[in-house]
Legacy VTK file of the C-alpha trace (Angstrom):
# vtk DataFile Version 3.0
C-alpha trace
ASCII
DATASET POLYDATA
POINTS 727 float
126.006 -48.664 51.698
127.392 -50.560 55.041
130.939 -50.371 53.533
130.960 -46.766 53.129
129.301 -46.296 56.772
131.940 -48.487 57.959
134.546 -46.576 56.009
133.647 -43.454 57.588
133.559 -44.825 61.024
137.315 -45.872 60.733
137.963 -42.437 59.263
136.275 -40.920 62.524
138.167 -43.322 65.069
141.329 -42.262 63.335
140.843 -38.828 63.650
139.790 -39.111 67.470
142.920 -41.015 68.305
145.199 -38.464 66.625
143.371 -36.031 68.549
143.770 -37.929 71.689
147.631 -38.466 71.129
147.915 -34.694 70.320
145.702 -33.016 72.497
146.066 -32.374 76.757
144.760 -34.803 78.779
142.213 -32.351 80.087
140.864 -31.734 77.032
139.864 -35.438 76.289
136.816 -35.463 77.583
134.928 -33.969 74.549
136.765 -36.053 72.339
135.933 -39.071 73.885
132.343 -38.081 74.239
132.178 -37.840 70.440
132.699 -41.690 70.403
129.839 -42.190 72.583
127.580 -39.822 70.497
128.020 -41.759 67.355
126.330 -44.947 65.909
125.318 -47.710 68.476
128.209 -49.969 68.925
130.853 -47.361 67.837
132.854 -47.602 71.079
133.484 -51.211 70.880
134.800 -50.998 67.371
136.619 -47.343 68.904
138.008 -49.529 71.506
139.016 -52.132 69.404
140.789 -49.481 67.296
142.491 -47.983 70.411
143.511 -51.515 71.121
145.257 -51.799 67.684
146.723 -48.856 68.401
148.358 -49.454 71.771
149.669 -52.551 70.553
151.584 -50.771 67.866
152.803 -48.174 69.870
154.129 -51.035 72.498
156.031 -52.665 69.657
157.495 -49.648 68.627
158.561 -48.933 72.614
159.985 -52.214 72.573
161.843 -51.854 69.566
163.575 -48.764 70.698
164.366 -50.125 74.360
166.130 -52.897 72.406
168.287 -50.249 70.623
169.357 -48.634 73.602
169.495 -51.196 76.217
173.030 -51.629 75.810
173.686 -47.612 76.349
171.370 -47.985 79.163
173.656 -50.549 81.201
176.568 -48.740 80.420
175.434 -45.482 82.031
174.277 -47.608 85.005
177.701 -48.566 85.601
179.367 -45.379 85.181
176.838 -43.905 87.471
177.758 -46.801 90.260
181.281 -45.960 89.960
180.717 -42.167 90.612
178.519 -42.882 93.755
181.724 -43.297 95.788
182.936 -39.917 94.833
179.453 -38.435 95.336
179.300 -39.687 98.777
182.975 -38.552 99.363
181.838 -34.993 97.763
178.904 -35.161 99.751
180.538 -35.720 103.200
182.969 -32.499 102.167
179.910 -30.546 101.135
178.378 -31.041 104.512
181.700 -30.425 106.506
182.204 -27.293 104.437
178.360 -26.306 105.089
178.960 -26.859 108.690
181.751 -24.691 109.153
180.337 -22.154 106.812
177.158 -22.141 109.197
179.416 -21.838 112.447
181.052 -18.874 110.749
178.056 -17.169 109.890
176.493 -17.627 112.878
178.496 -14.958 114.645
178.398 -12.821 111.307
174.673 -13.082 111.429
174.745 -12.369 115.495
176.838 -8.987 114.586
174.559 -8.217 111.689
171.292 -8.225 113.618
173.169 -6.065 116.472
174.158 -3.706 113.815
170.304 -3.762 112.419
169.205 -3.351 115.701
171.751 -0.274 116.531
170.385 1.360 112.970
166.947 1.080 114.079
167.343 2.621 117.396
169.480 5.505 115.570
166.885 5.878 113.140
164.288 5.945 116.287
166.289 8.247 118.541
166.728 10.780 115.205
162.877 10.564 114.503
162.533 11.513 118.408
164.709 14.324 118.329
163.219 15.604 115.324
159.749 15.118 116.906
161.121 16.995 119.811
162.189 19.749 117.759
159.014 20.362 116.826
157.202 19.461 120.475
159.887 21.591 122.413
158.878 25.022 121.375
154.985 24.293 121.855
156.163 23.309 125.401
158.048 26.407 125.940
155.483 28.626 124.653
152.787 26.517 126.901
155.425 27.471 129.920
155.317 30.808 128.999
151.749 31.122 128.547
151.714 29.458 132.384
154.485 32.219 133.597
152.534 34.952 131.860
149.122 34.279 133.682
150.704 33.813 136.860
152.314 37.152 136.492
148.856 38.801 135.489
150.202 39.555 131.960
146.844 38.777 130.388
147.145 40.512 127.234
150.786 38.913 126.384
149.120 35.660 127.356
146.480 35.839 124.850
149.093 36.570 122.286
150.913 33.756 123.184
147.708 31.426 123.090
147.419 32.804 119.149
150.649 31.961 118.386
150.195 28.331 119.932
146.730 27.707 118.211
147.896 29.117 114.568
151.663 28.047 114.282
152.976 26.006 116.856
150.029 23.366 117.833
149.266 22.743 114.128
152.790 21.099 113.315
152.242 18.427 116.208
148.486 18.182 116.506
148.389 14.013 116.154
149.902 13.654 119.764
147.811 13.764 122.571
149.277 16.403 124.676
148.493 18.678 121.976
145.150 17.979 122.005
144.693 18.589 125.542
146.526 21.809 125.495
144.179 22.500 122.416
140.988 21.868 124.580
142.593 23.561 127.380
143.511 27.108 125.304
139.354 28.401 125.499
139.254 27.586 128.978
142.225 29.672 129.633
140.489 32.370 127.713
137.375 32.499 129.486
139.119 32.565 132.999
141.439 35.639 131.397
138.161 37.198 130.491
136.517 36.612 133.850
139.826 37.786 135.537
140.275 41.148 133.642
136.515 41.690 134.081
137.181 40.987 137.837
139.890 43.639 137.875
138.227 46.017 135.780
135.240 45.718 138.683
137.797 46.606 141.215
138.920 49.253 139.266
135.367 50.790 138.668
135.050 50.360 142.959
138.438 51.998 143.125
137.766 54.852 141.196
134.275 55.508 142.771
136.580 55.735 145.882
139.435 57.837 144.404
137.173 60.607 142.722
137.140 62.717 145.040
140.636 63.236 145.294
140.755 63.438 141.827
138.607 66.268 141.499
139.980 67.864 144.424
143.091 67.676 142.956
141.867 69.221 139.491
139.907 71.603 140.878
142.909 72.861 143.064
145.181 73.183 139.791
142.300 75.009 137.965
142.267 77.585 140.706
146.061 77.878 141.036
146.086 78.377 137.197
143.468 80.901 137.508
145.095 82.541 140.421
148.408 82.927 138.761
146.678 84.248 135.342
144.788 86.732 137.474
148.149 87.880 139.281
149.729 88.328 135.700
146.948 90.112 134.605
146.707 92.462 137.481
150.769 93.440 137.049
149.777 93.839 133.281
146.694 96.496 133.792
147.870 97.612 137.145
148.841 100.983 135.824
145.456 101.462 133.766
142.662 99.554 135.969
141.174 100.112 139.021
141.309 97.156 141.723
138.243 95.211 142.809
137.873 95.480 146.482
137.237 93.010 149.492
134.591 93.625 152.026
137.068 94.344 154.911
140.776 93.860 153.674
140.209 96.104 150.589
142.656 94.205 149.056
141.988 93.187 145.332
140.591 89.586 145.500
140.859 86.598 143.280
137.671 84.437 142.288
137.637 82.512 145.676
137.763 85.340 147.964
141.529 85.256 148.893
143.972 88.369 148.079
145.884 87.769 145.328
148.931 88.574 147.511
148.313 86.140 149.813
148.420 83.144 147.303
150.821 80.235 148.704
153.889 80.427 146.242
154.496 77.266 147.432
151.071 75.909 146.392
152.102 77.175 142.872
155.278 75.379 142.618
153.358 72.077 143.980
154.025 69.392 141.247
151.329 69.039 138.861
149.276 65.732 139.301
147.113 63.902 137.104
144.393 61.661 137.202
146.879 58.717 135.894
149.119 59.729 138.615
146.400 58.990 141.078
145.046 56.322 139.516
146.122 52.952 138.000
144.211 53.026 134.621
146.289 49.422 133.293
142.932 47.170 134.624
141.005 49.090 131.840
143.680 48.896 129.290
144.333 45.264 130.054
140.606 44.422 129.712
139.947 46.383 126.913
143.041 44.787 125.100
141.899 41.354 126.288
138.471 41.910 125.044
139.539 43.600 121.580
142.130 40.054 120.986
139.110 37.770 121.956
136.745 39.610 119.658
134.296 40.812 122.425
135.342 44.374 122.546
131.560 45.824 121.757
130.592 43.514 124.984
133.451 45.384 126.814
132.209 48.905 125.868
128.349 48.302 126.367
129.534 47.024 130.245
132.294 49.385 130.855
129.543 52.300 129.818
126.607 51.207 131.569
128.513 51.010 135.010
129.613 54.118 134.407
126.501 55.592 133.976
125.167 53.731 136.876
128.449 55.595 138.822
127.255 59.112 137.548
123.936 58.738 139.145
125.599 58.098 142.248
127.802 60.633 142.069
125.088 63.282 140.990
122.988 62.389 144.636
123.789 64.946 147.003
123.617 64.624 150.820
120.374 65.670 152.466
122.222 68.128 154.363
124.668 69.418 151.968
123.632 73.084 152.012
124.647 73.333 155.964
128.241 73.493 155.018
130.688 74.282 152.361
132.479 71.049 152.576
129.352 69.285 151.844
129.404 71.144 148.290
133.096 70.868 147.914
132.776 67.096 148.500
129.975 66.911 145.670
131.774 68.971 143.241
134.894 66.835 143.808
133.264 63.695 143.060
131.611 65.206 139.816
134.959 66.664 138.593
136.941 63.281 139.170
134.195 61.333 137.275
134.463 63.294 134.437
138.174 63.709 134.786
138.340 59.994 134.426
135.968 59.902 131.283
138.210 62.358 129.981
141.027 60.596 130.248
139.695 57.067 129.072
138.393 59.217 125.940
141.962 60.284 124.798
143.934 57.315 126.437
141.878 54.628 124.621
140.278 54.433 121.119
136.599 53.994 121.375
135.587 52.451 124.614
134.386 55.828 125.229
133.003 58.309 122.668
133.011 62.407 122.889
129.235 61.771 121.982
128.998 59.288 125.137
131.239 61.930 127.477
128.382 64.523 125.901
125.665 62.753 126.897
126.699 62.018 130.530
127.861 65.328 130.803
124.438 67.007 129.787
122.363 64.572 132.173
124.724 65.590 135.076
124.492 68.839 134.101
120.660 69.165 134.411
121.281 67.143 137.696
123.967 69.505 139.045
121.751 72.478 138.377
118.779 71.192 139.731
120.383 70.135 143.042
122.171 73.523 143.423
118.898 75.556 142.554
117.293 73.357 145.605
120.199 73.299 147.779
121.137 76.845 147.283
117.407 77.808 148.297
117.999 76.813 151.860
121.358 78.879 152.338
120.585 81.802 154.579
124.216 82.892 155.272
125.637 84.897 152.794
129.126 83.888 153.421
128.105 80.266 152.461
126.412 81.506 149.313
129.661 83.532 148.398
131.800 80.142 149.162
129.221 78.013 146.676
129.402 80.835 144.171
133.295 80.239 144.491
133.100 76.937 144.063
130.669 76.425 141.100
132.987 79.108 139.106
136.030 76.569 140.133
133.854 73.543 139.191
132.832 75.416 136.034
136.541 76.504 134.995
137.594 72.782 135.731
135.452 70.852 133.435
135.484 73.727 130.786
139.527 73.063 130.954
138.126 69.755 129.824
136.141 70.504 127.258
132.876 70.685 128.610
130.532 73.511 128.107
129.503 75.306 131.218
127.643 78.173 130.189
124.622 76.631 131.902
126.569 76.854 135.383
127.182 80.196 134.812
123.622 80.986 134.023
122.620 79.309 137.378
125.133 81.424 139.088
122.540 84.564 138.242
120.101 82.596 140.278
122.679 82.331 142.969
123.325 85.752 142.805
119.741 86.540 143.343
119.750 84.345 146.282
123.030 85.831 147.587
121.633 89.404 147.531
118.799 87.937 149.468
120.588 87.035 152.189
122.458 90.034 151.688
119.468 91.920 152.219
118.349 90.019 155.481
121.694 90.207 156.919
122.021 94.144 156.180
118.310 94.426 157.876
119.707 93.117 160.860
122.509 95.377 160.950
120.394 98.304 159.780
117.743 97.626 162.987
120.753 97.033 165.285
121.849 100.521 164.203
118.856 102.006 164.689
118.366 100.404 168.015
121.492 101.707 169.245
121.094 105.375 167.837
120.502 108.036 170.657
118.719 110.278 167.834
120.731 113.132 168.845
123.626 115.359 166.659
126.850 114.273 167.072
129.108 115.871 169.248
132.146 116.734 167.880
135.342 117.953 170.443
137.892 118.466 168.476
139.389 118.662 164.763
140.436 114.770 165.193
136.636 113.871 165.558
135.374 115.922 163.276
137.517 114.382 160.687
136.767 110.918 161.980
133.248 111.636 161.447
133.817 113.067 157.674
136.064 110.397 156.702
133.375 107.944 157.124
130.359 110.074 155.634
130.417 112.941 153.272
129.414 115.668 155.266
130.272 119.244 154.132
128.839 122.352 155.977
130.558 125.888 155.221
128.679 126.849 158.623
129.203 124.480 160.968
133.147 124.327 159.747
133.482 128.027 160.873
132.127 126.968 164.658
134.248 126.563 167.406
135.009 123.436 168.910
133.132 121.641 170.162
130.214 121.914 168.097
127.482 119.081 166.864
127.172 118.012 163.526
123.253 117.868 162.439
122.944 114.308 161.630
123.178 111.381 164.577
125.313 108.539 165.153
123.457 106.170 162.674
123.995 108.056 159.480
127.505 107.237 159.094
126.980 104.235 160.235
124.173 103.241 157.580
126.510 105.099 154.646
129.488 102.878 155.792
126.861 99.628 155.688
125.800 100.729 152.659
129.516 100.589 151.007
129.986 97.495 153.095
127.110 95.696 151.059
128.396 96.942 147.712
131.686 95.414 148.185
130.296 92.128 149.282
127.924 92.515 146.362
131.009 93.234 144.367
132.486 90.085 145.630
129.993 87.865 144.057
130.091 89.355 140.596
133.733 88.507 140.091
134.929 85.849 138.106
131.523 85.259 136.297
133.132 86.287 132.962
131.171 89.474 132.623
132.005 93.017 131.378
132.444 95.988 133.886
129.524 97.588 132.612
127.437 94.279 133.403
129.083 94.590 136.821
128.511 97.862 137.461
124.951 97.112 136.602
124.734 94.478 138.853
125.932 96.435 142.023
123.383 99.300 141.067
120.287 96.745 140.837
121.691 95.476 144.042
122.322 98.631 145.525
118.836 100.027 144.841
117.521 97.117 146.463
118.930 97.480 149.607
117.865 101.098 149.411
114.262 100.821 148.327
113.631 97.526 150.329
115.914 96.656 152.950
116.772 100.241 154.379
113.068 101.525 153.299
111.419 98.781 155.349
113.730 99.490 158.549
113.231 103.029 158.497
109.369 102.385 157.944
109.380 100.041 160.722
111.798 102.349 163.079
109.272 105.057 162.220
106.101 103.139 163.519
107.794 101.720 167.022
105.874 103.330 169.654
108.949 104.112 171.549
110.002 106.618 168.933
109.162 110.146 169.618
108.869 113.412 168.251
112.495 114.204 168.867
113.491 110.992 167.179
110.889 111.575 164.746
112.818 114.808 164.086
116.219 113.225 163.948
115.303 110.580 161.449
114.038 113.045 158.966
117.239 115.306 159.588
119.120 111.696 158.829
117.344 110.595 155.876
117.884 114.233 154.241
121.673 113.700 154.916
121.674 110.340 153.522
119.551 111.337 150.316
122.486 113.749 149.665
124.898 111.188 150.366
123.582 109.034 147.373
125.435 110.866 144.385
128.566 109.827 146.719
127.498 106.316 146.512
127.066 106.209 142.724
130.545 107.627 142.633
131.999 104.909 144.531
130.322 102.437 142.530
131.615 104.275 139.416
135.171 104.278 140.865
135.206 100.884 141.687
133.903 99.187 138.443
135.394 102.265 136.215
132.394 102.400 134.184
131.581 106.225 133.372
127.875 106.921 135.087
126.856 108.680 131.352
127.270 105.376 129.996
124.160 104.277 128.051
121.967 102.147 130.319
123.668 102.789 133.419
120.959 102.155 136.053
120.661 105.258 138.869
120.215 104.733 142.439
116.766 105.139 143.797
117.777 106.465 147.218
116.369 109.637 146.751
112.923 108.048 146.545
113.476 106.041 149.556
114.961 108.493 151.876
111.810 110.872 150.819
109.235 108.353 151.334
110.813 107.764 154.707
110.983 111.383 155.119
107.365 111.849 154.338
105.884 108.605 156.568
108.185 110.173 159.569
106.252 113.343 158.972
103.293 111.965 159.032
104.179 110.024 162.057
105.061 113.635 163.367
101.432 114.942 162.636
99.950 111.671 164.383
101.968 111.764 167.530
101.555 115.592 167.948
97.467 115.141 167.719
97.707 112.086 170.220
99.580 114.222 172.252
97.160 116.952 171.953
94.181 114.312 172.545
96.229 113.193 175.940
96.067 116.762 177.128
92.235 117.250 176.093
91.416 114.371 177.977
92.627 116.175 181.229
90.453 118.976 180.484
87.745 118.915 183.696
85.358 121.824 182.562
82.686 122.569 185.146
80.095 123.817 182.707
77.861 124.926 185.444
80.633 127.228 187.187
79.315 130.564 188.670
82.584 132.500 187.740
85.755 131.739 185.839
89.072 131.471 187.668
90.654 134.163 186.105
93.410 132.529 184.229
93.693 129.719 181.078
92.836 126.273 182.513
96.060 124.146 183.556
95.890 121.618 180.920
95.531 124.296 177.971
98.863 126.037 179.279
100.802 122.969 179.735
99.693 121.716 176.159
100.837 125.163 174.710
104.453 124.695 176.882
104.695 121.275 175.320
104.067 122.556 171.864
106.461 125.267 172.235
109.463 123.173 173.300
108.226 120.766 170.895
108.455 123.411 167.696
111.619 124.730 169.032
113.221 121.295 168.323
111.295 121.429 164.583
114.010 124.639 164.110
116.316 121.892 162.642
113.416 120.451 159.819
112.873 122.186 156.621
110.435 124.768 157.195
107.519 123.485 155.270
107.453 120.456 157.629
107.920 122.492 160.915
105.136 125.004 158.994
103.137 122.085 158.464
103.212 120.149 161.826
102.540 123.737 163.360
99.162 124.292 161.362
98.133 120.532 161.640
98.554 120.399 165.565
96.648 123.973 165.581
93.720 122.784 163.388
93.336 119.608 165.393
93.207 121.896 168.946
91.062 123.646 167.597
89.019 120.689 166.346
89.211 119.133 169.620
88.145 122.176 171.502
85.325 122.926 169.025
83.797 119.046 169.712
84.064 119.894 173.513
81.611 122.407 172.840
79.557 120.765 170.433
79.139 117.771 172.764
75.642 116.335 172.660
75.811 115.057 176.313
76.596 118.402 176.775
72.839 120.257 177.970
73.771 123.907 179.451
76.925 125.555 179.763
77.161 128.501 182.155
78.257 132.106 181.813
81.351 131.195 183.943
82.349 128.334 182.048
81.969 130.116 178.674
84.515 132.907 179.942
86.571 130.087 181.522
86.556 128.737 177.651
87.291 132.051 176.046
90.290 132.556 178.267
91.456 129.256 176.845
90.415 130.490 173.211
92.607 133.416 173.742
95.742 131.789 175.115
95.730 129.443 172.026
95.368 132.502 169.494
98.178 133.866 171.376
100.029 131.029 170.993
99.315 131.059 167.175
100.461 134.927 166.857
103.419 134.262 168.931
105.091 132.850 165.764
106.165 129.044 167.184
107.471 128.289 163.953
108.584 131.161 161.693
107.620 131.283 158.074
103.904 131.798 158.240
102.540 134.649 156.355
100.276 137.192 158.242
97.946 135.433 160.912
97.743 132.486 158.642
98.198 130.323 161.869
95.612 132.042 163.828
93.057 131.239 161.035
92.918 127.575 162.401
90.895 129.218 165.342
88.414 131.525 163.878
85.632 128.589 163.551
86.349 128.269 167.453
86.471 131.748 168.248
83.141 132.089 166.438
81.471 129.730 167.971
82.393 130.934 171.521
81.296 134.311 170.574
77.928 133.121 169.403
77.639 131.338 172.817
78.086 134.504 174.938
76.407 136.374 172.857
LINES 1 728
727 0 1 2 3 4 5 6 7 8 9 10 11 12 13 14 15 16 17 18 19 20 21 22 23 24 25 26 27 28 29 30 31 32 33 34 35 36 37 38 39 40 41 42 43 44 45 46 47 48 49 50 51 52 53 54 55 56 57 58 59 60 61 62 63 64 65 66 67 68 69 70 71 72 73 74 75 76 77 78 79 80 81 82 83 84 85 86 87 88 89 90 91 92 93 94 95 96 97 98 99 100 101 102 103 104 105 106 107 108 109 110 111 112 113 114 115 116 117 118 119 120 121 122 123 124 125 126 127 128 129 130 131 132 133 134 135 136 137 138 139 140 141 142 143 144 145 146 147 148 149 150 151 152 153 154 155 156 157 158 159 160 161 162 163 164 165 166 167 168 169 170 171 172 173 174 175 176 177 178 179 180 181 182 183 184 185 186 187 188 189 190 191 192 193 194 195 196 197 198 199 200 201 202 203 204 205 206 207 208 209 210 211 212 213 214 215 216 217 218 219 220 221 222 223 224 225 226 227 228 229 230 231 232 233 234 235 236 237 238 239 240 241 242 243 244 245 246 247 248 249 250 251 252 253 254 255 256 257 258 259 260 261 262 263 264 265 266 267 268 269 270 271 272 273 274 275 276 277 278 279 280 281 282 283 284 285 286 287 288 289 290 291 292 293 294 295 296 297 298 299 300 301 302 303 304 305 306 307 308 309 310 311 312 313 314 315 316 317 318 319 320 321 322 323 324 325 326 327 328 329 330 331 332 333 334 335 336 337 338 339 340 341 342 343 344 345 346 347 348 349 350 351 352 353 354 355 356 357 358 359 360 361 362 363 364 365 366 367 368 369 370 371 372 373 374 375 376 377 378 379 380 381 382 383 384 385 386 387 388 389 390 391 392 393 394 395 396 397 398 399 400 401 402 403 404 405 406 407 408 409 410 411 412 413 414 415 416 417 418 419 420 421 422 423 424 425 426 427 428 429 430 431 432 433 434 435 436 437 438 439 440 441 442 443 444 445 446 447 448 449 450 451 452 453 454 455 456 457 458 459 460 461 462 463 464 465 466 467 468 469 470 471 472 473 474 475 476 477 478 479 480 481 482 483 484 485 486 487 488 489 490 491 492 493 494 495 496 497 498 499 500 501 502 503 504 505 506 507 508 509 510 511 512 513 514 515 516 517 518 519 520 521 522 523 524 525 526 527 528 529 530 531 532 533 534 535 536 537 538 539 540 541 542 543 544 545 546 547 548 549 550 551 552 553 554 555 556 557 558 559 560 561 562 563 564 565 566 567 568 569 570 571 572 573 574 575 576 577 578 579 580 581 582 583 584 585 586 587 588 589 590 591 592 593 594 595 596 597 598 599 600 601 602 603 604 605 606 607 608 609 610 611 612 613 614 615 616 617 618 619 620 621 622 623 624 625 626 627 628 629 630 631 632 633 634 635 636 637 638 639 640 641 642 643 644 645 646 647 648 649 650 651 652 653 654 655 656 657 658 659 660 661 662 663 664 665 666 667 668 669 670 671 672 673 674 675 676 677 678 679 680 681 682 683 684 685 686 687 688 689 690 691 692 693 694 695 696 697 698 699 700 701 702 703 704 705 706 707 708 709 710 711 712 713 714 715 716 717 718 719 720 721 722 723 724 725 726
């Protein structure tokens, strides 16, 4: 058993030795560890085995060394021989190396210089390449600065856009480009602020220039209208009747100037527009800038808001605007200038202002304008000023209509102004009529010769065959006020016609306006003046008689006034709805009032004479003749009724009958006075003589036309009372 274990141990030790001999020394550890892991004392036997193997190898080494020893000695001997040659060769190699190092040192220096030059060349090429990229950026930025200095902001924004989108991205790694990129937004804000400042300056400037712009636009509209009127007049001269002026009787244009007097040089004046008078570039520039910056809506809102504020300022009139026509003209010029600018902006820009916006502004302005004109025109008392205002309104409306603004409401307003104009005319002519009546002598017009007669009939349509047959000198039945009143009525028609021109109305409408205004003159103004004249205390019976005669002739002249209006308007009086003149009723009413005043004044005069009566009711016998007061009264009545011969027969008869009845009534009241207690026979006889004189006066036919004893019947009751007293 022990022998088998020893054999196995020996075999294992052989294996381990083989592994040690054939294995890398780094892996010997695990092999040796297996020696110690086996049976106790195995390592001693292994060491013994190992020593035996070492001795075996030493013997083999010794054998081999002994075999090769002579060869080794020979090699050493040969090597010693070569040593001297090797040292000699080493010296040669060292010398060659030294000389080679000396030669290479210069080459190395030149090589390093070449390398350095190549590096510089490469750097220069790189620098040129980068500069070629940077130079356009710098040039564009320099261009941007120049554009900003020259205030070409729109171009500057385009340059900024190119810098940001094209140039800077190519060289964005450089610091100066980063600084440049950071600066551009600030420049944009500066441009916005500068352009907005320019716009504010423009708005302030346009506020000052609106008056000049409006004046130019209205003058051009006036010239255009005058030119068209002149052309139309030449075309229709053969068939159309002219419109007459107040004094010159020459055809008038819409502003009251004769067409012949139009200044031809003014017609040839160079046509100026709003763009010629105002520099709109700030608006265009600011609009483009905000559009490029993508903030167009902000600019549009700001512009419209500011213009609305300016519109409200423009529409505010001066408190004393109604005092002079210049106040109205300046007001209209400013408004026209404002809307001419807006119309130009509307057509010169795309969307800055819209038609809806301008229409909104115009509607707001139109309401304010109408309210202002309605208020201020009501203060005007001068018809010439009202007429000038009308002409300004027409030019104002025509000007704005030429720019596409609706102006129908302005022409409707003119009808209200026309009523105001007619009122001022009526007030003016009331003073004219009053002066004529005050200066009239209320006596027939004397004419010494044919020339004077023609002068009168040329001013008043008077035709009387009997008077024409009379020899000169002779007298016309009416007083001097009649032709003057007739001429003034025609002047009123001329003045009223001047307002009706240029209102875009037909001849029929103008004819109707003239007739209505003339009716107002006759039925209100002239009628009122006549009524006041008749009531004046200094107007006596003679004047009243002459007034009745005058009104009769004026009444007959009304048909000539109608013909006069027909000739002016060229509208036939047979046209449907043609208004008739109410002068007939006016003069009839005045005549009736004068007749009534005659009756009243006659009775008053009779009362004055009656008050002079001083009957002595207790006298013993009469004087044998009528009382002096009564004879004076009868003489007064006779002379008065002689003047009545020019009156219509019925008027004179009525006046005479009224006077006799009033005289009889007054005498009756004297007899029937309650304070009268008793009457003597002498007093009755005296009273009888007075009654007889009254009856004789009645029977003498002081006024022709009474039938039989009609006039004597006025005293029949008085006679009966007096007779009863005698009995």
